[in-house]
PQR file with spaces between the fields and no chain letter, atoms N, CA, C, O and H, PARSE charges and radii, in Angstrom:
ATOM       1  N    MET     1     -20.990 -130.319   24.499 -0.4000 1.5000
ATOM       2  CA   MET     1     -22.201 -130.762   25.145 -0.0000 2.0000
ATOM       3  C    MET     1     -22.900 -131.841   24.341  0.5500 1.7000
ATOM       4  O    MET     1     -23.585 -132.700   24.896 -0.5500 1.4000
ATOM       5  N    THR     2     -22.725 -131.791   23.051 -0.4000 1.5000
ATOM       6  CA   THR     2     -23.343 -132.805   22.214 -0.0000 2.0000
ATOM       7  C    THR     2     -22.777 -134.186   22.542  0.5500 1.7000
ATOM       8  O    THR     2     -23.493 -135.186   22.474 -0.5500 1.4000
ATOM       9  H    THR     2     -22.169 -131.093   22.600  0.4000 1.0000
ATOM      10  N    PHE     3     -21.498 -134.240   22.896 -0.4000 1.5000
ATOM      11  CA   PHE     3     -20.853 -135.516   23.224 -0.0000 2.0000
ATOM      12  C    PHE     3     -20.869 -135.811   24.719  0.5500 1.7000
ATOM      13  O    PHE     3     -20.745 -136.969   25.120 -0.5500 1.4000
ATOM      14  H    PHE     3     -20.917 -133.428   22.952  0.4000 1.0000
ATOM      15  N    ASN     4     -21.018 -134.793   25.542 -0.4000 1.5000
ATOM      16  CA   ASN     4     -21.047 -134.969   26.999 -0.0000 2.0000
ATOM      17  C    ASN     4     -22.221 -134.178   27.558  0.5500 1.7000
ATOM      18  O    ASN     4     -22.099 -132.980   27.817 -0.5500 1.4000
ATOM      19  H    ASN     4     -21.118 -133.852   25.217  0.4000 1.0000
ATOM      20  N    LYS     5     -23.344 -134.836   27.741 -0.4000 1.5000
ATOM      21  CA   LYS     5     -24.566 -134.149   28.181 -0.0000 2.0000
ATOM      22  C    LYS     5     -24.471 -133.630   29.611  0.5500 1.7000
ATOM      23  O    LYS     5     -25.363 -132.910   30.061 -0.5500 1.4000
ATOM      24  H    LYS     5     -23.443 -135.808   27.530  0.4000 1.0000
ATOM      25  N    TYR     6     -23.413 -133.978   30.332 -0.4000 1.5000
ATOM      26  CA   TYR     6     -23.232 -133.509   31.708 -0.0000 2.0000
ATOM      27  C    TYR     6     -22.398 -132.237   31.796  0.5500 1.7000
ATOM      28  O    TYR     6     -22.257 -131.663   32.875 -0.5500 1.4000
ATOM      29  H    TYR     6     -22.688 -134.562   29.967  0.4000 1.0000
ATOM      30  N    LEU     7     -21.850 -131.797   30.686 -0.4000 1.5000
ATOM      31  CA   LEU     7     -21.047 -130.578   30.668 -0.0000 2.0000
ATOM      32  C    LEU     7     -21.920 -129.371   30.974  0.5500 1.7000
ATOM      33  O    LEU     7     -22.979 -129.198   30.369 -0.5500 1.4000
ATOM      34  H    LEU     7     -21.965 -132.264   29.809  0.4000 1.0000
ATOM      35  N    LYS     8     -21.485 -128.545   31.901 -0.4000 1.5000
ATOM      36  CA   LYS     8     -22.175 -127.304   32.266 -0.0000 2.0000
ATOM      37  C    LYS     8     -21.253 -126.131   31.945  0.5500 1.7000
ATOM      38  O    LYS     8     -20.037 -126.232   32.109 -0.5500 1.4000
ATOM      39  H    LYS     8     -20.625 -128.686   32.392  0.4000 1.0000
ATOM      40  N    VAL     9     -21.823 -125.031   31.492 -0.4000 1.5000
ATOM      41  CA   VAL     9     -21.049 -123.856   31.115 -0.0000 2.0000
ATOM      42  C    VAL     9     -21.637 -122.630   31.801  0.5500 1.7000
ATOM      43  O    VAL     9     -22.848 -122.407   31.775 -0.5500 1.4000
ATOM      44  H    VAL     9     -22.811 -124.950   31.358  0.4000 1.0000
ATOM      45  N    PHE    10     -20.759 -121.838   32.415 -0.4000 1.5000
ATOM      46  CA   PHE    10     -21.158 -120.549   32.989 -0.0000 2.0000
ATOM      47  C    PHE    10     -20.448 -119.453   32.217  0.5500 1.7000
ATOM      48  O    PHE    10     -19.233 -119.505   32.031 -0.5500 1.4000
ATOM      49  H    PHE    10     -19.776 -122.019   32.436  0.4000 1.0000
ATOM      50  N    VAL    11     -21.207 -118.459   31.769 -0.4000 1.5000
ATOM      51  CA   VAL    11     -20.648 -117.337   31.031 -0.0000 2.0000
ATOM      52  C    VAL    11     -20.899 -116.061   31.838  0.5500 1.7000
ATOM      53  O    VAL    11     -22.044 -115.730   32.144 -0.5500 1.4000
ATOM      54  H    VAL    11     -22.194 -118.417   31.920  0.4000 1.0000
ATOM      55  N    ALA    12     -19.830 -115.353   32.177 -0.4000 1.5000
ATOM      56  CA   ALA    12     -19.929 -114.073   32.884 -0.0000 2.0000
ATOM      57  C    ALA    12     -19.892 -112.957   31.849  0.5500 1.7000
ATOM      58  O    ALA    12     -18.918 -112.821   31.109 -0.5500 1.4000
ATOM      59  H    ALA    12     -18.900 -115.622   31.928  0.4000 1.0000
ATOM      60  N    ASN    13     -20.948 -112.167   31.800 -0.4000 1.5000
ATOM      61  CA   ASN    13     -21.083 -111.092   30.812 -0.0000 2.0000
ATOM      62  C    ASN    13     -21.047 -109.729   31.488  0.5500 1.7000
ATOM      63  O    ASN    13     -21.705 -109.518   32.506 -0.5500 1.4000
ATOM      64  H    ASN    13     -21.740 -112.278   32.401  0.4000 1.0000
ATOM      65  N    GLY    14     -20.285 -108.815   30.924 -0.4000 1.5000
ATOM      66  CA   GLY    14     -20.273 -107.442   31.404 -0.0000 2.0000
ATOM      67  C    GLY    14     -21.136 -106.577   30.496  0.5500 1.7000
ATOM      68  O    GLY    14     -20.972 -106.605   29.277 -0.5500 1.4000
ATOM      69  H    GLY    14     -19.751 -108.987   30.096  0.4000 1.0000
ATOM      70  N    TYR    15     -22.050 -105.813   31.076 -0.4000 1.5000
ATOM      71  CA   TYR    15     -22.923 -104.950   30.277 -0.0000 2.0000
ATOM      72  C    TYR    15     -22.124 -103.906   29.500  0.5500 1.7000
ATOM      73  O    TYR    15     -22.458 -103.584   28.360 -0.5500 1.4000
ATOM      74  H    TYR    15     -22.184 -105.791   32.067  0.4000 1.0000
ATOM      75  N    TYR    16     -21.081 -103.385   30.112 -0.4000 1.5000
ATOM      76  CA   TYR    16     -20.315 -102.299   29.491 -0.0000 2.0000
ATOM      77  C    TYR    16     -18.980 -102.804   28.974  0.5500 1.7000
ATOM      78  O    TYR    16     -17.933 -102.238   29.289 -0.5500 1.4000
ATOM      79  H    TYR    16     -20.809 -103.646   31.038  0.4000 1.0000
ATOM      80  N    ASP    17     -19.011 -103.848   28.194 -0.4000 1.5000
ATOM      81  CA   ASP    17     -17.800 -104.483   27.680 -0.0000 2.0000
ATOM      82  C    ASP    17     -17.797 -104.374   26.162  0.5500 1.7000
ATOM      83  O    ASP    17     -18.567 -105.057   25.487 -0.5500 1.4000
ATOM      84  H    ASP    17     -19.862 -104.308   27.938  0.4000 1.0000
ATOM      85  N    LEU    18     -16.949 -103.532   25.634 -0.4000 1.5000
ATOM      86  CA   LEU    18     -16.889 -103.365   24.184 -0.0000 2.0000
ATOM      87  C    LEU    18     -16.008 -104.419   23.524  0.5500 1.7000
ATOM      88  O    LEU    18     -16.132 -104.664   22.324 -0.5500 1.4000
ATOM      89  H    LEU    18     -16.324 -102.977   26.183  0.4000 1.0000
ATOM      90  N    GLY    19     -15.123 -105.043   24.291 -0.4000 1.5000
ATOM      91  CA   GLY    19     -14.232 -106.064   23.744 -0.0000 2.0000
ATOM      92  C    GLY    19     -14.945 -107.384   23.498  0.5500 1.7000
ATOM      93  O    GLY    19     -14.734 -108.024   22.468 -0.5500 1.4000
ATOM      94  H    GLY    19     -15.022 -104.844   25.266  0.4000 1.0000
ATOM      95  N    THR    20     -15.776 -107.788   24.427 -0.4000 1.5000
ATOM      96  CA   THR    20     -16.544 -109.029   24.310 -0.0000 2.0000
ATOM      97  C    THR    20     -17.984 -108.741   24.713  0.5500 1.7000
ATOM      98  O    THR    20     -18.390 -109.103   25.817 -0.5500 1.4000
ATOM      99  H    THR    20     -15.948 -107.268   25.263  0.4000 1.0000
ATOM     100  N    PRO    21     -18.761 -108.103   23.856 -0.5600 1.5000
ATOM     101  CA   PRO    21     -20.118 -107.677   24.214  0.2800 2.0000
ATOM     102  C    PRO    21     -21.029 -108.848   24.575  0.5500 1.7000
ATOM     103  O    PRO    21     -21.004 -109.895   23.929 -0.5500 1.4000
ATOM     104  N    TYR    22     -21.831 -108.650   25.619 -0.4000 1.5000
ATOM     105  CA   TYR    22     -22.666 -109.744   26.126 -0.0000 2.0000
ATOM     106  C    TYR    22     -23.674 -110.223   25.090  0.5500 1.7000
ATOM     107  O    TYR    22     -24.010 -111.406   25.059 -0.5500 1.4000
ATOM     108  H    TYR    22     -21.852 -107.799   26.144  0.4000 1.0000
ATOM     109  N    PHE    23     -24.157 -109.329   24.250 -0.4000 1.5000
ATOM     110  CA   PHE    23     -25.155 -109.761   23.274 -0.0000 2.0000
ATOM     111  C    PHE    23     -24.541 -110.707   22.244  0.5500 1.7000
ATOM     112  O    PHE    23     -25.232 -111.581   21.720 -0.5500 1.4000
ATOM     113  H    PHE    23     -23.884 -108.368   24.275  0.4000 1.0000
ATOM     114  N    ALA    24     -23.256 -110.541   21.951 -0.4000 1.5000
ATOM     115  CA   ALA    24     -22.572 -111.463   21.034 -0.0000 2.0000
ATOM     116  C    ALA    24     -22.496 -112.852   21.652  0.5500 1.7000
ATOM     117  O    ALA    24     -22.602 -113.855   20.945 -0.5500 1.4000
ATOM     118  H    ALA    24     -22.695 -109.830   22.376  0.4000 1.0000
ATOM     119  N    THR    25     -22.314 -112.915   22.966 -0.4000 1.5000
ATOM     120  CA   THR    25     -22.289 -114.208   23.661 -0.0000 2.0000
ATOM     121  C    THR    25     -23.653 -114.881   23.556  0.5500 1.7000
ATOM     122  O    THR    25     -23.748 -116.066   23.238 -0.5500 1.4000
ATOM     123  H    THR    25     -22.228 -112.101   23.540  0.4000 1.0000
ATOM     124  N    GLU    26     -24.703 -114.117   23.824 -0.4000 1.5000
ATOM     125  CA   GLU    26     -26.057 -114.674   23.721 -0.0000 2.0000
ATOM     126  C    GLU    26     -26.331 -115.156   22.298  0.5500 1.7000
ATOM     127  O    GLU    26     -26.887 -116.236   22.098 -0.5500 1.4000
ATOM     128  H    GLU    26     -24.625 -113.154   24.083  0.4000 1.0000
ATOM     129  N    TYR    27     -25.944 -114.363   21.332 -0.4000 1.5000
ATOM     130  CA   TYR    27     -26.149 -114.721   19.933 -0.0000 2.0000
ATOM     131  C    TYR    27     -25.425 -116.027   19.595  0.5500 1.7000
ATOM     132  O    TYR    27     -25.994 -116.919   18.966 -0.5500 1.4000
ATOM     133  H    TYR    27     -25.493 -113.486   21.495  0.4000 1.0000
ATOM     134  N    THR    28     -24.174 -116.125   20.016 -0.4000 1.5000
ATOM     135  CA   THR    28     -23.382 -117.319   19.736 -0.0000 2.0000
ATOM     136  C    THR    28     -24.025 -118.565   20.333  0.5500 1.7000
ATOM     137  O    THR    28     -24.177 -119.575   19.646 -0.5500 1.4000
ATOM     138  H    THR    28     -23.711 -115.400   20.526  0.4000 1.0000
ATOM     139  N    PHE    29     -24.402 -118.501   21.606 -0.4000 1.5000
ATOM     140  CA   PHE    29     -25.000 -119.668   22.249 -0.0000 2.0000
ATOM     141  C    PHE    29     -26.364 -119.999   21.658  0.5500 1.7000
ATOM     142  O    PHE    29     -26.747 -121.168   21.614 -0.5500 1.4000
ATOM     143  H    PHE    29     -24.278 -117.681   22.165  0.4000 1.0000
ATOM     144  N    ASP    30     -27.099 -118.998   21.206 -0.4000 1.5000
ATOM     145  CA   ASP    30     -28.394 -119.246   20.570 -0.0000 2.0000
ATOM     146  C    ASP    30     -28.255 -119.921   19.211  0.5500 1.7000
ATOM     147  O    ASP    30     -29.197 -120.551   18.730 -0.5500 1.4000
ATOM     148  H    ASP    30     -26.788 -118.048   21.241  0.4000 1.0000
ATOM     149  N    HIS    31     -27.088 -119.793   18.595 -0.4000 1.5000
ATOM     150  CA   HIS    31     -26.892 -120.341   17.255 -0.0000 2.0000
ATOM     151  C    HIS    31     -25.971 -121.567   17.219  0.5500 1.7000
ATOM     152  O    HIS    31     -25.408 -121.882   16.171 -0.5500 1.4000
ATOM     153  H    HIS    31     -26.322 -119.281   18.986  0.4000 1.0000
ATOM     154  N    LEU    32     -25.816 -122.249   18.334 -0.4000 1.5000
ATOM     155  CA   LEU    32     -24.983 -123.448   18.372 -0.0000 2.0000
ATOM     156  C    LEU    32     -25.717 -124.702   17.905  0.5500 1.7000
ATOM     157  O    LEU    32     -25.108 -125.763   17.770 -0.5500 1.4000
ATOM     158  H    LEU    32     -26.273 -121.993   19.185  0.4000 1.0000
ATOM     159  N    ALA    33     -26.991 -124.589   17.664 -0.4000 1.5000
ATOM     160  CA   ALA    33     -27.822 -125.727   17.255 -0.0000 2.0000
ATOM     161  C    ALA    33     -27.808 -126.837   18.300  0.5500 1.7000
ATOM     162  O    ALA    33     -27.824 -128.022   17.969 -0.5500 1.4000
ATOM     163  H    ALA    33     -27.486 -123.728   17.774  0.4000 1.0000
ATOM     164  N    LEU    34     -27.779 -126.429   19.568 -0.4000 1.5000
ATOM     165  CA   LEU    34     -27.855 -127.412   20.650 -0.0000 2.0000
ATOM     166  C    LEU    34     -29.267 -127.957   20.751  0.5500 1.7000
ATOM     167  O    LEU    34     -30.242 -127.248   20.501 -0.5500 1.4000
ATOM     168  H    LEU    34     -27.766 -125.466   19.837  0.4000 1.0000
ATOM     169  N    ASP    35     -29.360 -129.204   21.115 -0.4000 1.5000
ATOM     170  CA   ASP    35     -30.659 -129.792   21.380 -0.0000 2.0000
ATOM     171  C    ASP    35     -31.318 -129.037   22.542  0.5500 1.7000
ATOM     172  O    ASP    35     -30.635 -128.585   23.462 -0.5500 1.4000
ATOM     173  H    ASP    35     -28.568 -129.780   21.318  0.4000 1.0000
ATOM     174  N    GLU    36     -32.609 -128.909   22.493 -0.4000 1.5000
ATOM     175  CA   GLU    36     -33.335 -128.181   23.544 -0.0000 2.0000
ATOM     176  C    GLU    36     -33.078 -128.758   24.933  0.5500 1.7000
ATOM     177  O    GLU    36     -33.091 -128.023   25.921 -0.5500 1.4000
ATOM     178  H    GLU    36     -33.163 -129.275   21.746  0.4000 1.0000
ATOM     179  N    SER    37     -32.849 -130.055   25.016 -0.4000 1.5000
ATOM     180  CA   SER    37     -32.615 -130.686   26.314 -0.0000 2.0000
ATOM     181  C    SER    37     -31.293 -130.228   26.942  0.5500 1.7000
ATOM     182  O    SER    37     -31.094 -130.406   28.144 -0.5500 1.4000
ATOM     183  H    SER    37     -32.839 -130.652   24.214  0.4000 1.0000
ATOM     184  N    LEU    38     -30.389 -129.643   26.149 -0.4000 1.5000
ATOM     185  CA   LEU    38     -29.091 -129.193   26.653 -0.0000 2.0000
ATOM     186  C    LEU    38     -29.066 -127.707   26.993  0.5500 1.7000
ATOM     187  O    LEU    38     -28.096 -127.230   27.582 -0.5500 1.4000
ATOM     188  H    LEU    38     -30.552 -129.499   25.173  0.4000 1.0000
ATOM     189  N    ARG    39     -30.091 -126.981   26.640 -0.4000 1.5000
ATOM     190  CA   ARG    39     -30.112 -125.531   26.888 -0.0000 2.0000
ATOM     191  C    ARG    39     -29.978 -125.192   28.367  0.5500 1.7000
ATOM     192  O    ARG    39     -29.425 -124.149   28.718 -0.5500 1.4000
ATOM     193  H    ARG    39     -30.879 -127.368   26.161  0.4000 1.0000
ATOM     194  N    GLY    40     -30.474 -126.052   29.223 -0.4000 1.5000
ATOM     195  CA   GLY    40     -30.379 -125.830   30.661 -0.0000 2.0000
ATOM     196  C    GLY    40     -28.975 -125.980   31.215  0.5500 1.7000
ATOM     197  O    GLY    40     -28.727 -125.636   32.371 -0.5500 1.4000
ATOM     198  H    GLY    40     -30.923 -126.898   28.938  0.4000 1.0000
ATOM     199  N    ASN    41     -28.056 -126.485   30.412 -0.4000 1.5000
ATOM     200  CA   ASN    41     -26.666 -126.645   30.844 -0.0000 2.0000
ATOM     201  C    ASN    41     -25.874 -125.351   30.738  0.5500 1.7000
ATOM     202  O    ASN    41     -24.726 -125.280   31.177 -0.5500 1.4000
ATOM     203  H    ASN    41     -28.258 -126.764   29.473  0.4000 1.0000
ATOM     204  N    ILE    42     -26.482 -124.340   30.161 -0.4000 1.5000
ATOM     205  CA   ILE    42     -25.801 -123.055   29.979 -0.0000 2.0000
ATOM     206  C    ILE    42     -26.378 -122.045   30.958  0.5500 1.7000
ATOM     207  O    ILE    42     -27.589 -121.825   31.007 -0.5500 1.4000
ATOM     208  H    ILE    42     -27.414 -124.397   29.804  0.4000 1.0000
ATOM     209  N    SER    43     -25.489 -121.435   31.739 -0.4000 1.5000
ATOM     210  CA   SER    43     -25.887 -120.386   32.688 -0.0000 2.0000
ATOM     211  C    SER    43     -25.126 -119.119   32.339  0.5500 1.7000
ATOM     212  O    SER    43     -23.957 -119.169   31.958 -0.5500 1.4000
ATOM     213  H    SER    43     -24.506 -121.614   31.699  0.4000 1.0000
ATOM     214  N    MET    44     -25.795 -117.987   32.471 -0.4000 1.5000
ATOM     215  CA   MET    44     -25.142 -116.708   32.201 -0.0000 2.0000
ATOM     216  C    MET    44     -25.377 -115.754   33.358  0.5500 1.7000
ATOM     217  O    MET    44     -26.465 -115.691   33.929 -0.5500 1.4000
ATOM     218  H    MET    44     -26.745 -117.946   32.780  0.4000 1.0000
ATOM     219  N    GLY    45     -24.325 -115.011   33.689 -0.4000 1.5000
ATOM     220  CA   GLY    45     -24.422 -113.958   34.689 -0.0000 2.0000
ATOM     221  C    GLY    45     -24.139 -112.631   34.005  0.5500 1.7000
ATOM     222  O    GLY    45     -23.354 -112.562   33.060 -0.5500 1.4000
ATOM     223  H    GLY    45     -23.441 -115.062   33.225  0.4000 1.0000
ATOM     224  N    TYR    46     -24.784 -111.581   34.490 -0.4000 1.5000
ATOM     225  CA   TYR    46     -24.644 -110.247   33.889 -0.0000 2.0000
ATOM     226  C    TYR    46     -24.192 -109.258   34.963  0.5500 1.7000
ATOM     227  O    TYR    46     -24.738 -109.218   36.065 -0.5500 1.4000
ATOM     228  H    TYR    46     -25.422 -111.636   35.258  0.4000 1.0000
ATOM     229  N    TYR    47     -23.188 -108.467   34.614 -0.4000 1.5000
ATOM     230  CA   TYR    47     -22.553 -107.594   35.604 -0.0000 2.0000
ATOM     231  C    TYR    47     -22.316 -106.206   35.022  0.5500 1.7000
ATOM     232  O    TYR    47     -22.130 -106.043   33.816 -0.5500 1.4000
ATOM     233  H    TYR    47     -22.744 -108.499   33.718  0.4000 1.0000
ATOM     234  N    GLU    48     -22.326 -105.220   35.897 -0.4000 1.5000
ATOM     235  CA   GLU    48     -22.097 -103.828   35.487 -0.0000 2.0000
ATOM     236  C    GLU    48     -20.714 -103.615   34.901  0.5500 1.7000
ATOM     237  O    GLU    48     -20.529 -102.797   34.000 -0.5500 1.4000
ATOM     238  H    GLU    48     -22.477 -105.353   36.877  0.4000 1.0000
ATOM     239  N    ALA    49     -19.765 -104.340   35.406 -0.4000 1.5000
ATOM     240  CA   ALA    49     -18.385 -104.162   34.947 -0.0000 2.0000
ATOM     241  C    ALA    49     -18.245 -104.637   33.507  0.5500 1.7000
ATOM     242  O    ALA    49     -19.145 -105.272   32.958 -0.5500 1.4000
ATOM     243  H    ALA    49     -19.914 -105.004   36.138  0.4000 1.0000
ATOM     244  N    GLY    50     -17.124 -104.325   32.917 -0.4000 1.5000
ATOM     245  CA   GLY    50     -16.798 -104.873   31.605 -0.0000 2.0000
ATOM     246  C    GLY    50     -16.339 -106.304   31.767  0.5500 1.7000
ATOM     247  O    GLY    50     -16.868 -107.019   32.619 -0.5500 1.4000
ATOM     248  H    GLY    50     -16.393 -103.808   33.363  0.4000 1.0000
ATOM     249  N    HIS    51     -15.369 -106.751   30.977 -0.4000 1.5000
ATOM     250  CA   HIS    51     -14.943 -108.139   31.077 -0.0000 2.0000
ATOM     251  C    HIS    51     -13.984 -108.388   32.239  0.5500 1.7000
ATOM     252  O    HIS    51     -13.563 -109.523   32.461 -0.5500 1.4000
ATOM     253  H    HIS    51     -14.939 -106.171   30.285  0.4000 1.0000
ATOM     254  N    MET    52     -13.639 -107.348   32.972 -0.4000 1.5000
ATOM     255  CA   MET    52     -12.791 -107.520   34.167 -0.0000 2.0000
ATOM     256  C    MET    52     -13.634 -107.258   35.417  0.5500 1.7000
ATOM     257  O    MET    52     -13.487 -106.226   36.072 -0.5500 1.4000
ATOM     258  H    MET    52     -13.981 -106.426   32.792  0.4000 1.0000
ATOM     259  N    MET    53     -14.511 -108.198   35.736 -0.4000 1.5000
ATOM     260  CA   MET    53     -15.435 -108.035   36.863 -0.0000 2.0000
ATOM     261  C    MET    53     -14.722 -107.826   38.185  0.5500 1.7000
ATOM     262  O    MET    53     -15.272 -107.228   39.109 -0.5500 1.4000
ATOM     263  H    MET    53     -14.631 -109.036   35.204  0.4000 1.0000
ATOM     264  N    TYR    54     -13.491 -108.324   38.272 -0.4000 1.5000
ATOM     265  CA   TYR    54     -12.743 -108.264   39.519 -0.0000 2.0000
ATOM     266  C    TYR    54     -12.277 -106.859   39.880  0.5500 1.7000
ATOM     267  O    TYR    54     -11.824 -106.655   41.007 -0.5500 1.4000
ATOM     268  H    TYR    54     -13.044 -108.810   37.521  0.4000 1.0000
ATOM     269  N    VAL    55     -12.365 -105.882   38.983 -0.4000 1.5000
ATOM     270  CA   VAL    55     -11.955 -104.514   39.314 -0.0000 2.0000
ATOM     271  C    VAL    55     -13.128 -103.669   39.795  0.5500 1.7000
ATOM     272  O    VAL    55     -12.931 -102.534   40.229 -0.5500 1.4000
ATOM     273  H    VAL    55     -12.733 -106.048   38.068  0.4000 1.0000
ATOM     274  N    HIS    56     -14.334 -104.200   39.725 -0.4000 1.5000
ATOM     275  CA   HIS    56     -15.546 -103.506   40.174 -0.0000 2.0000
ATOM     276  C    HIS    56     -16.141 -104.340   41.305  0.5500 1.7000
ATOM     277  O    HIS    56     -16.748 -105.384   41.067 -0.5500 1.4000
ATOM     278  H    HIS    56     -14.494 -105.122   39.372  0.4000 1.0000
ATOM     279  N    MET    57     -15.958 -103.866   42.542 -0.4000 1.5000
ATOM     280  CA   MET    57     -16.286 -104.682   43.721 -0.0000 2.0000
ATOM     281  C    MET    57     -17.726 -105.210   43.732  0.5500 1.7000
ATOM     282  O    MET    57     -17.914 -106.385   44.046 -0.5500 1.4000
ATOM     283  H    MET    57     -15.464 -103.018   42.735  0.4000 1.0000
ATOM     284  N    PRO    58     -18.757 -104.411   43.409 -0.5600 1.5000
ATOM     285  CA   PRO    58     -20.109 -104.986   43.403  0.2800 2.0000
ATOM     286  C    PRO    58     -20.261 -106.125   42.385  0.5500 1.7000
ATOM     287  O    PRO    58     -20.952 -107.108   42.653 -0.5500 1.4000
ATOM     288  N    SER    59     -19.623 -105.995   41.230 -0.4000 1.5000
ATOM     289  CA   SER    59     -19.684 -107.064   40.228 -0.0000 2.0000
ATOM     290  C    SER    59     -18.936 -108.302   40.702  0.5500 1.7000
ATOM     291  O    SER    59     -19.399 -109.425   40.502 -0.5500 1.4000
ATOM     292  H    SER    59     -19.061 -105.197   41.011  0.4000 1.0000
ATOM     293  N    LEU    60     -17.790 -108.100   41.325 -0.4000 1.5000
ATOM     294  CA   LEU    60     -17.006 -109.219   41.850 -0.0000 2.0000
ATOM     295  C    LEU    60     -17.803 -109.989   42.897  0.5500 1.7000
ATOM     296  O    LEU    60     -17.817 -111.220   42.879 -0.5500 1.4000
ATOM     297  H    LEU    60     -17.414 -107.187   41.487  0.4000 1.0000
ATOM     298  N    LYS    61     -18.455 -109.289   43.795 -0.4000 1.5000
ATOM     299  CA   LYS    61     -19.251 -109.950   44.841 -0.0000 2.0000
ATOM     300  C    LYS    61     -20.405 -110.745   44.234  0.5500 1.7000
ATOM     301  O    LYS    61     -20.671 -111.874   44.647 -0.5500 1.4000
ATOM     302  H    LYS    61     -18.443 -108.289   43.809  0.4000 1.0000
ATOM     303  N    GLN    62     -21.085 -110.154   43.256 -0.4000 1.5000
ATOM     304  CA   GLN    62     -22.207 -110.854   42.629 -0.0000 2.0000
ATOM     305  C    GLN    62     -21.717 -112.061   41.833  0.5500 1.7000
ATOM     306  O    GLN    62     -22.348 -113.118   41.851 -0.5500 1.4000
ATOM     307  H    GLN    62     -20.869 -109.237   42.921  0.4000 1.0000
ATOM     308  N    MET    63     -20.595 -111.904   41.137 -0.4000 1.5000
ATOM     309  CA   MET    63     -20.060 -113.013   40.367 -0.0000 2.0000
ATOM     310  C    MET    63     -19.662 -114.173   41.289  0.5500 1.7000
ATOM     311  O    MET    63     -19.865 -115.336   40.942 -0.5500 1.4000
ATOM     312  H    MET    63     -20.082 -111.045   41.122  0.4000 1.0000
ATOM     313  N    LYS    64     -19.103 -113.864   42.444 -0.4000 1.5000
ATOM     314  CA   LYS    64     -18.749 -114.913   43.407 -0.0000 2.0000
ATOM     315  C    LYS    64     -19.994 -115.691   43.832  0.5500 1.7000
ATOM     316  O    LYS    64     -19.966 -116.919   43.908 -0.5500 1.4000
ATOM     317  H    LYS    64     -18.938 -112.918   42.726  0.4000 1.0000
ATOM     318  N    LYS    65     -21.084 -114.977   44.108 -0.4000 1.5000
ATOM     319  CA   LYS    65     -22.342 -115.642   44.474 -0.0000 2.0000
ATOM     320  C    LYS    65     -22.840 -116.519   43.334  0.5500 1.7000
ATOM     321  O    LYS    65     -23.239 -117.665   43.544 -0.5500 1.4000
ATOM     322  H    LYS    65     -21.107 -113.979   44.046  0.4000 1.0000
ATOM     323  N    ASP    66     -22.812 -115.962   42.113 -0.4000 1.5000
ATOM     324  CA   ASP    66     -23.302 -116.701   40.953 -0.0000 2.0000
ATOM     325  C    ASP    66     -22.463 -117.944   40.681  0.5500 1.7000
ATOM     326  O    ASP    66     -23.007 -119.002   40.367 -0.5500 1.4000
ATOM     327  H    ASP    66     -22.488 -115.031   41.942  0.4000 1.0000
ATOM     328  N    LEU    67     -21.141 -117.825   40.798 -0.4000 1.5000
ATOM     329  CA   LEU    67     -20.260 -118.980   40.565 -0.0000 2.0000
ATOM     330  C    LEU    67     -20.437 -120.036   41.641  0.5500 1.7000
ATOM     331  O    LEU    67     -20.400 -121.231   41.348 -0.5500 1.4000
ATOM     332  H    LEU    67     -20.699 -116.965   41.052  0.4000 1.0000
ATOM     333  N    SER    68     -20.628 -119.611   42.883 -0.4000 1.5000
ATOM     334  CA   SER    68     -20.862 -120.567   43.969 -0.0000 2.0000
ATOM     335  C    SER    68     -22.133 -121.365   43.710  0.5500 1.7000
ATOM     336  O    SER    68     -22.154 -122.583   43.887 -0.5500 1.4000
ATOM     337  H    SER    68     -20.657 -118.640   43.121  0.4000 1.0000
ATOM     338  N    LYS    69     -23.186 -120.681   43.295 -0.4000 1.5000
ATOM     339  CA   LYS    69     -24.440 -121.350   42.972 -0.0000 2.0000
ATOM     340  C    LYS    69     -24.270 -122.288   41.781  0.5500 1.7000
ATOM     341  O    LYS    69     -24.788 -123.404   41.789 -0.5500 1.4000
ATOM     342  H    LYS    69     -23.169 -119.692   43.152  0.4000 1.0000
ATOM     343  N    PHE    70     -23.547 -121.839   40.761 -0.4000 1.5000
ATOM     344  CA   PHE    70     -23.309 -122.666   39.573 -0.0000 2.0000
ATOM     345  C    PHE    70     -22.589 -123.969   39.959  0.5500 1.7000
ATOM     346  O    PHE    70     -22.960 -125.052   39.506 -0.5500 1.4000
ATOM     347  H    PHE    70     -23.126 -120.932   40.754  0.4000 1.0000
ATOM     348  N    ILE    71     -21.573 -123.845   40.787 -0.4000 1.5000
ATOM     349  CA   ILE    71     -20.803 -125.031   41.198 -0.0000 2.0000
ATOM     350  C    ILE    71     -21.666 -125.979   42.030  0.5500 1.7000
ATOM     351  O    ILE    71     -21.625 -127.194   41.832 -0.5500 1.4000
ATOM     352  H    ILE    71     -21.272 -122.965   41.155  0.4000 1.0000
ATOM     353  N    LYS    72     -22.445 -125.426   42.960 -0.4000 1.5000
ATOM     354  CA   LYS    72     -23.343 -126.273   43.767 -0.0000 2.0000
ATOM     355  C    LYS    72     -24.363 -126.979   42.898  0.5500 1.7000
ATOM     356  O    LYS    72     -24.597 -128.177   43.053 -0.5500 1.4000
ATOM     357  H    LYS    72     -22.478 -124.439   43.121  0.4000 1.0000
ATOM     358  N    ASP    73     -24.972 -126.235   41.981 -0.4000 1.5000
ATOM     359  CA   ASP    73     -26.013 -126.811   41.120 -0.0000 2.0000
ATOM     360  C    ASP    73     -25.457 -127.828   40.138  0.5500 1.7000
ATOM     361  O    ASP    73     -26.174 -128.743   39.733 -0.5500 1.4000
ATOM     362  H    ASP    73     -24.781 -125.261   41.855  0.4000 1.0000
ATOM     363  N    ALA    74     -24.202 -127.691   39.748 -0.4000 1.5000
ATOM     364  CA   ALA    74     -23.605 -128.595   38.766 -0.0000 2.0000
ATOM     365  C    ALA    74     -23.258 -129.946   39.346  0.5500 1.7000
ATOM     366  O    ALA    74     -23.106 -130.921   38.610 -0.5500 1.4000
ATOM     367  H    ALA    74     -23.619 -126.947   40.077  0.4000 1.0000
ATOM     368  N    SER    75     -23.130 -130.014   40.660 -0.4000 1.5000
ATOM     369  CA   SER    75     -22.725 -131.298   41.254 -0.0000 2.0000
ATOM     370  C    SER    75     -23.929 -132.147   41.647  0.5500 1.7000
ATOM     371  O    SER    75     -23.763 -133.254   42.159 -0.5500 1.4000
ATOM     372  H    SER    75     -23.253 -129.222   41.258  0.4000 1.0000
């Protein structure tokens, strides 16, 4: 993002994910030393499922909505 200010990132986080805990993702993005003007380029979604949202139908449906919005907003 530092070299391409148009880059957008969506991160899908599972609340019950011990392999890739959502708080570690938040911590990592908070410590990237990104300029404040780029913080809006990062979007995060939070889901009941772990890191396999596609096996939990309510999480899959919500993630589809969130990704559709992310793609529309990014263009």
